[in-house]
N, C-alpha and C positions, 0 to 999 in steps of 0.2 A: 480659546487662544486669544490673547489680547492683541490689539492692532499693532502696537510697537514691535512685538515679537515677530508677527507675520511680515511686517514691512521690512524688518531686519533680514529675514530669510529671502524675501523677494529681491532686495538690493544686494544681498551677499549670500547666495545659495550655499556657498561653502561653509557658512555659519553652522549648518547642521552637522558638519563633520566633527564638531566639538562634543558630540554626544555618543561616544563609543559605548558598546555593551560588553561587559565582562562575560566571557563564555566559560561556563563550568561543565565538566563532564557529568555523567549521570550520577556519580558519587559525590557531587557538589564540591569537587576540587577543580581549580583551573586546569585547562589543558596544558598550559605552560605558565611558569612564573616569570621567566626571563627569556625572550620577551613575553610580556604578559599577554595572555590570550584575549584579544579584543576584536570585536567586529564593528564595522561602521553601523550606524543606527539602521540604515536601509536593509542590510543583511539580517540584522536581528528581527526586524519587523517581517521580512520575507520568510524567515525560518519559522517564526511564530504562526504566520498565516498558513504555512504549509504543514503545520502541526509537528514540526521536528524538534521544537524546544518549548519549554514552559517559561513564562516570564515570572521572575522571582521578585524583581524590584524595578521601579520605573522612575524616570525623571519627572519633574513637574511640568514639562513642556509636551505639547501634543503636535501631531501632524494630521492633516486632513486630506481626504479625497472627496469627490463630489458626494459620496454616499456614506463615508466612514470617518470617524475621528478616533485616533489611537494615541495613547500616551507613549512616549519614546522609552523603550526598555533600557534599563541600566545594567541589569543582571539577567542572563538567561541560562537555563540548564538544559543540556541535551537530553532527549528522551532515550536515546540509545547510547550505551556505554562505548566509548572509543578506547580500545586497549592501547596503553602507552607503548612506545617503541622500547624494546629491550636493548637494542644495539645503539650506542651513541655514535653518531657520525663524527668522523675526524675532520673538523672544520676549524678555521682560525677563531671564529666566535666561540665555539665550544671549548677550545684550548684556553682562550683568555678567561672564560667563565670558570673552568676547572682551577685555574691559577688565580682566581679572584681579582682579575684585572690589575695584577701588580707583578713587577719584575721578580723573577724567582732567584735573582742573585742579590739585589740590594733592597728590594721591597718598594721601589718607586712606583707611582701610579701615573698613568698617562704616557703618551708617546711610546706605545708598546709595539714591538715587533716580535718575531719568534726566533729562537736559537736552537740549533742542534747541539745537544750536550756532547755527544761524540760527533765531531764535524763530519760533514759528508765527504770532505777531502780525505778523511781518514777512515772511510768505510761506514760512517754512521748513516742510519736510515731514517726516513721521515715516518715516525710512528709516535703513538701516545707515550711510549716509554723512553723516547729520545728527544722530544721537542718540548721546550718550555717557553713561556712568555718572558721577554727580556726587554728592558729599556734600551734605547739606541746606544747610550753611553756604555753599558755593560756588554752589549752585543759587539760593539766595535772593539772594546778592550779584549774580549775573548777571541774574536776573529776565528781562525781555524786551528786554534791551540786547544789542548786538553784543559780540563778544569785545573789540574795541578800546575800546568805551565802558565796559565793565566792568573792564578792566585784567587780565582773566584770559587765560592762555595754555594751549592744549591740550598735553598731554604727548606725544600722537601723534594724527595725523589719523585720524578715524573712517573705516572702510571695511568692506565686506562680507567676512566671513571665509570661507575655504574650509572645507569639512566636515572635512578631515583636519587642518587647522590648529586648529580648535576641539576636535577629539578630542585632539590633542596638548596643547592648553592644559589640558584636564581632567586630564591626568596630573600636573600640578603641584599638584593639590589632592587628596591621598589622603584617603579617609574616616577617621573617627575609629578604626575598628577594621579591621585587616588581619590575617586569619588567616595563620599561617605557611605553609599550603599554597597560598595565593594569590600570594605574593610573586614566585615565579619566572615566573608568567604575566602579571603586571601590567607588568613592566619587561623582558621578555625581549628586546625589540628595542632596548633602550637601549645606547649605546656603552659598552664596558667600559673601566675605567681601567687603565692600564699599570702 
């Protein structure tokens, strides 16, 4: 490890937080795409030391203890397969992911809230089949009116997503930073262009 790099870590220990490891399941697929399954470098090294993961790719940087020097892992694969959840939790985040982070009335992105298609004031319940992502403007316009009364039309009918469907939806939203060593593992099952 060169002196400048070491000095940088000593002066700014949080600098090492910039070396996350992509965590793959035993089938070499990420545990999740959105948010992307990442561990801090310390967790990746600890898991490798405890023989819970195999290191598949590494950064060019190393860390040292008095007796050991190890390259920082950039991709690790779990030795034991973690079965994905079948049931999708009904959360605000998962709802927005299902609706691709856009208003289900006008298609706008950003400044999202959620709306009950059949308003709660009219007996509507909070469920996958009755709640959609909506921008503030459309939500205010609809208020506690029915779709017909408000003049709004849904882009697609709300429904409970399957866990695999939601995982695949997350692949459409890559994180701001993708390390070169991750790319082959993030889209390995995508269809190749001819």
